[in-house]
C-alpha positions in Angstrom: -30.5 34.2 27.3 -30.5 33.5 31.0 -27.6 33.5 33.5 -27.4 31.2 36.5 -25.9 31.8 39.9 -22.6 30.3 38.6 -22.3 33.3 36.2 -22.6 35.6 39.2 -20.0 33.6 41.2 -17.6 33.8 38.2 -18.1 37.5 37.9 -17.4 37.9 41.6 -14.1 36.0 41.2 -13.2 38.2 38.3 -13.8 41.4 40.4 -11.6 40.0 43.2 -8.9 39.2 40.7 -9.1 42.7 39.1 -9.0 44.3 42.6 -5.8 42.4 43.5 -4.1 43.1 40.2 -5.2 46.8 40.3 -4.8 47.4 36.5 -7.0 48.1 33.5 -5.4 45.2 31.6 -6.5 42.8 34.3 -10.0 44.2 34.0 -10.1 43.8 30.2 -8.8 40.2 30.5 -11.2 39.2 33.2 -14.1 40.7 31.4 -13.1 39.0 28.1 -12.7 35.6 29.8 -16.1 36.0 31.5 -17.8 36.9 28.2 -16.1 34.1 26.3 -17.2 31.5 28.9 -20.8 32.7 28.8 -20.9 32.8 25.0 -19.4 29.3 24.7 -21.8 27.8 27.3 -24.7 29.5 25.5 -23.6 28.2 22.1 -23.3 24.6 23.4 -26.8 24.9 25.1 -29.4 22.8 23.2 -32.3 25.0 22.0 -35.5 24.7 24.1 -37.4 25.9 21.0 -36.7 22.4 19.5 -38.6 20.7 22.3 -42.2 20.0 21.5 -44.8 20.0 24.2 -48.1 18.2 24.5 -50.5 18.1 27.5 -52.9 15.3 28.4 -54.8 14.1 31.4 -58.1 15.0 33.3 -60.4 17.5 31.8 -63.0 17.6 34.7 -62.8 16.9 38.4 -65.2 17.4 41.3 -64.2 20.3 43.5 -62.1 19.0 46.4 -60.7 16.0 44.4 -57.3 16.0 42.7 -56.7 16.0 38.9 -53.7 14.8 37.1 -52.3 16.6 34.0 -49.3 15.3 32.1 -46.8 17.2 29.9 -45.0 15.1 27.2 -41.7 16.7 26.2 -40.0 15.5 23.0 -36.4 16.6 22.4 -35.7 17.3 18.6 -32.2 18.5 19.3 -29.1 16.5 18.3 -27.8 16.7 21.8 -29.1 15.8 25.2 -30.9 18.6 26.9 -31.1 19.2 30.6 -33.8 21.7 31.5 -36.0 23.0 34.3 -39.6 22.6 33.2 -42.4 24.7 34.8 -46.0 23.7 34.1 -47.8 27.0 34.8 -51.5 27.2 35.9 -53.8 29.9 37.3 -53.6 30.2 41.1 -57.1 28.8 41.7 -56.1 25.6 39.9 -54.1 24.6 43.0 -51.1 23.2 41.0 -48.4 21.3 42.8 -45.4 19.4 41.5 -45.3 21.6 38.4 -41.6 22.4 38.5 -39.0 19.7 37.7 -35.6 19.3 36.3 -35.5 16.8 33.4 -32.8 15.3 31.2 -34.0 14.3 27.8 -31.6 12.4 25.4 -31.6 13.4 21.7 -34.8 12.3 19.8 -36.4 10.9 23.0 -39.3 11.8 25.2 -39.9 12.4 28.9 -43.2 12.8 30.8 -43.8 15.1 33.8 -47.0 15.3 35.8 -48.8 18.1 37.7 -51.4 17.5 40.4 -54.2 20.1 40.5 -56.5 20.7 43.5 -58.9 23.5 42.3 -60.2 25.8 45.0 -63.1 27.2 43.0 -65.7 25.9 40.6 -65.4 26.5 36.9 -62.9 26.2 34.1 -59.3 26.4 35.2 -57.1 27.3 32.2 -53.5 26.4 31.9 -50.6 28.8 31.3 -47.5 28.2 29.2 -45.0 25.4 29.7 -41.7 27.2 30.4 -38.5 25.3 29.4 -35.2 26.7 30.7 -32.2 24.8 29.2 -28.6 25.1 30.4 -25.2 24.7 28.7 -22.7 22.1 29.8 -21.1 24.5 32.4 -24.6 25.6 33.6 -23.5 29.2 33.6 -25.8 30.4 30.8 -28.9 29.0 29.1 -32.0 29.7 27.0 -35.6 29.9 27.9 -38.7 29.3 25.8 -42.4 29.4 26.7 -44.5 26.9 24.8 -48.2 27.3 24.5 -50.0 24.0 25.1 -53.6 25.0 25.9 -55.5 22.8 28.4 -58.5 23.3 30.6 -59.7 21.5 33.7 -63.3 22.1 34.8 -63.9 22.0 38.5 -67.5 20.6 39.0 -69.8 21.1 42.0 -68.7 18.5 44.6 -72.2 17.0 45.2 -71.4 16.3 48.9 -75.0 15.4 49.6 -74.6 12.2 47.5 -74.2 10.4 50.8 -77.9 11.0 51.6 -79.0 9.4 48.3 -79.2 5.7 49.3 -81.5 6.3 52.3 -83.8 8.5 50.2 -83.9 6.0 47.3 -84.9 3.3 49.9 -87.8 5.5 51.0 -88.7 6.1 47.4 -88.9 2.4 46.8 -91.3 2.0 49.7 -93.5 4.7 48.1 -93.2 3.2 44.7 -94.5 -0.2 45.8 -91.2 -2.1 45.4 -91.2 -2.8 49.1 -94.1 -4.1 51.2 -95.6 -0.7 52.0 -98.1 0.7 49.5 -99.6 4.1 50.3 -102.6 5.9 49.0 -102.7 9.6 48.5 -104.8 12.1 46.6 -104.0 12.0 42.9 -101.9 8.8 43.0 -102.1 6.2 40.3 -103.9 2.8 40.5 -101.5 -0.1 40.7 -103.3 -3.4 41.4 -106.0 -5.3 43.3 -105.5 -7.5 46.4 -107.4 -9.1 49.3 -108.4 -6.8 52.1 -106.5 -7.2 55.4 -107.3 -5.5 58.7 -105.8 -2.0 58.8 -106.4 -1.2 55.2 -108.2 2.1 54.4 -111.8 1.3 53.7 -111.9 4.0 51.0 -109.6 1.7 49.0 -112.2 -1.1 48.8 -113.2 -1.8 45.2 -116.9 -2.6 45.6 -117.4 -3.8 42.0 -114.5 -6.2 42.2 -115.7 -7.3 45.7 -119.2 -8.1 44.3 -117.6 -10.4 41.7 -115.4 -12.1 44.2 -115.8 -14.2 47.4 -113.5 -11.9 49.3 -113.3 -8.1 50.0 -110.9 -6.6 47.4 -109.0 -3.3 47.8 -107.1 -1.2 45.3 -103.4 -0.5 45.8 -101.8 2.7 44.7 -98.4 4.0 43.7 -97.1 7.5 43.4 -97.4 9.3 40.1 -94.5 8.9 37.7 -93.4 10.9 34.7 -94.2 14.2 36.5 -92.3 17.4 35.6 -89.9 19.0 38.1 -88.3 22.4 37.3 -85.4 23.4 39.6 -84.8 27.1 39.6 -81.6 28.6 41.1 -81.3 32.3 41.7 -77.7 33.5 41.0 -78.3 37.1 42.2 -77.0 38.9 45.3 -79.1 36.8 47.6 -77.1 33.8 46.7 -73.7 35.5 47.1 -73.6 35.6 50.9 -71.5 33.0 52.6 -72.9 30.5 55.0 -70.2 28.5 56.7 -67.3 28.2 54.3 -69.3 28.3 51.0 -71.6 30.8 49.2 -75.3 30.2 49.4 -75.3 29.4 45.7 -73.0 26.4 46.3 -75.3 25.0 49.0 -78.3 25.5 46.6 -76.4 23.6 43.9 -75.7 20.7 46.2 -79.4 20.5 47.2 -80.5 20.8 43.6 -78.3 17.9 42.5 -79.7 15.6 45.3 -83.2 16.5 44.4 -82.7 16.1 40.7 -81.1 12.7 41.1 -83.8 11.5 43.4 -86.6 12.8 41.1 -85.1 11.1 38.1 -84.9 7.8 40.0 -88.6 8.3 40.7 -89.3 8.5 37.0 -89.9 12.2 36.9 -88.6 14.6 34.3 -86.2 17.2 35.7 -85.2 20.5 34.1 -82.8 23.2 35.4 -82.9 26.9 35.2 -80.3 29.3 36.7 -81.3 33.0 36.4 -80.7 36.5 37.9 -81.3 39.3 35.5 -80.7 36.9 32.6 -80.5 33.2 32.1 -77.1 31.9 33.2 -77.7 28.2 32.5 -80.6 26.0 31.3 -81.1 22.3 30.9 -84.3 21.1 29.3 -85.3 17.6 28.3 -82.1 15.8 29.3 -82.5 12.0 29.6 -82.1 10.5 33.0 -78.9 8.6 32.1 -77.0 11.8 31.4 -78.9 14.3 33.5 -76.6 14.5 36.4 -73.5 15.0 34.3 -75.2 17.7 32.3 -76.4 19.5 35.4 -73.0 19.6 37.1 -71.4 20.9 33.8 -74.1 23.6 33.5 -73.5 24.7 37.1 -69.7 24.7 37.0 -69.1 28.1 35.6 -72.0 29.9 37.2 -71.1 32.5 39.9 -73.3 34.9 41.9 -73.9 38.3 40.4 -74.3 41.3 42.7 -77.6 42.4 41.1 -81.2 42.0 42.0 -83.1 39.2 40.4 -85.5 40.3 37.6 -88.5 38.4 39.0 -90.6 39.1 35.9 -88.0 37.6 33.8 -87.8 34.6 36.2 -91.6 34.0 36.0 -91.5 34.4 32.2 -88.8 31.8 31.9 -90.6 29.4 34.2 -93.9 29.7 32.3 -92.1 29.1 29.0 -90.7 25.8 30.3 -93.7 24.3 32.0 -97.0 23.6 30.4 -98.7 20.8 32.4 -99.0 21.0 36.1 -95.4 20.8 37.5 -93.4 21.0 40.7 -91.4 24.3 40.6 -88.6 24.4 43.2 -87.0 27.8 43.6 -83.8 27.9 45.5 -83.2 31.4 46.8 -82.9 33.4 50.0 -85.6 34.5 52.4 -84.6 38.1 51.9 -87.6 40.2 53.0 -87.3 42.9 50.3 -86.6 40.4 47.5 -89.5 38.2 48.4 -92.2 40.7 49.3 -91.3 43.5 46.9 -90.2 41.3 44.1 -91.3 37.6 43.9 -94.7 37.8 45.5 -95.9 40.5 43.2 -95.4 38.5 40.0 -95.5 34.8 41.1 -99.3 34.6 40.6 -99.4 32.9 37.2 -97.0 30.2 38.4 -98.8 29.7 41.7 -102.2 29.2 40.1 -101.1 26.5 37.8 -98.2 24.7 39.5 -97.0 23.5 42.8 -94.2 25.8 44.2 -91.6 25.0 46.8 -89.3 27.8 47.9 -86.1 26.5 49.5 -83.4 28.6 51.3 -80.4 27.7 53.4 -80.3 29.3 56.8 -77.3 30.5 58.7 -76.6 28.6 62.0 -74.7 31.6 63.3 -78.0 33.5 63.7 -79.1 31.0 66.3 -75.6 31.3 68.0 -76.0 35.1 68.2 -79.4 34.8 69.7 -78.1 32.7 72.5 -74.9 34.6 73.4 -75.0 36.8 76.5 -71.4 36.8 77.7 -70.5 40.4 76.8 -72.5 43.6 76.8 -72.1 43.9 73.0 -73.7 40.5 72.6 -77.1 41.9 73.5 -77.1 44.1 70.4 -76.1 41.1 68.2 -78.8 39.0 69.8 -81.4 41.7 69.2 -80.4 42.0 65.5 -80.6 38.2 65.2 -84.1 38.2 66.7 -85.2 40.9 64.3 -83.8 38.9 61.3 -85.6 35.7 62.5 -88.9 37.5 63.0 -88.7 39.0 59.5 -87.9 35.7 57.9 -90.8 34.2 59.9 -93.2 36.8 58.5 -92.0 36.1 54.9 -92.4 32.4 55.5 -96.0 32.8 56.8 -96.9 35.0 53.8 -95.6 32.3 51.4 -97.5 29.5 53.2 -100.7 31.6 53.1 -100.4 31.7 49.3 -99.9 27.9 49.2 -96.2 28.0 48.6 -94.2 25.4 50.6 -91.1 26.7 52.3 -88.0 24.5 53.1 -85.4 26.2 55.3 -82.5 24.4 57.0 -78.9 24.9 57.9 -76.2 23.8 55.4 -75.6 20.3 56.9 -79.3 19.3 56.6 -80.5 21.6 53.7 -80.1 19.1 50.9 -81.7 16.1 52.7 -84.5 18.4 54.0 -85.4 19.4 50.5 -85.3 15.8 49.3 -87.5 14.7 52.2 -90.1 17.4 51.3 -90.2 16.1 47.8 -90.8 12.6 49.1 -93.6 13.9 51.3 -95.3 15.6 48.4 -94.8 12.3 46.4 -96.4 10.3 49.2 -99.3 12.7 49.5 -99.9 12.7 45.8 -99.5 16.4 45.5 -97.2 16.6 42.5 
């Protein structure tokens, strides 16, 4: 049973009447009238338990986009029911418009909608649908919480999608679908054509030239059907925030752009997310469904405040790649994690595969290096210089071992990694 503000107002009137009368009889009469009115209103109130609830709507949405979830209410009472309906969700679901007052005639249905704008990746579960019905006097009523489970998955937003058309255009140039045909070490033979001034003389096919009346050159195209393994570290190094997002989210965005581009290039792309254990893995997914599978695998992964088990990471990589592959590790250029952890165990992968280590950089470091307004700024600038120097030493160590390093601020991180992939493709180094 619930009481509305009208019950309180009626009780206040009764108190005033008793005070004026100043007798116990007036008190008994006022109390009895109040109880009778509440009981009658409650008995005439339709039962919210006889209202069935069913949810429907979106089950997945990209982070930052709205989702619509509908609640269908069916009144099985013999009387019209007027009720306040609350569609409850977890706070991170960003629900709005979830409370409404609805009148449902007997044996009829009504629909109410809730708009969700999730603030975090992952599954956002629903709460109960709470129906509060009132009697004809709206003094008293009944309440019932109906369980109608629903879940909306907030997927990574893939903001770097806007860079995809320009990179695909460059890929087409490399792939020979435009007028530019490049030759690089390890590229695949495409066709023969007549020599024109400016062609690389190393491309001349002397046997074909001997059988022809003109000089013939070979044309080449980048290798296809190569294997790309994208590895995301979900340890403490990915938990720090750069801008308004954790490093892990920036890494996911770059991974999605790279994966989409590589699949368009005809390469096979797999995904591994790991810290001290494997958090997500996608292997052998067809190109048509790869992007959807990747974003669903990433959705519920959050950074864990532990150190990455680099031996486990190397073991997982080696179990997934057999032929020579491109292994892209998205992590942080943390001095201790790289020098004391990764470099000591990466040997087996480095000897057999091409490794690219990618890390998002914090533009605030450069801001701190340039600030000189206050005396305290000198200490911040000195600390920033030390950080830059240490990262530079780590980067040089990695390059000396033949490991490529891609480091860029959030706005250019994803396209920088895609450009590095295209550069490797052009040079035939995959």
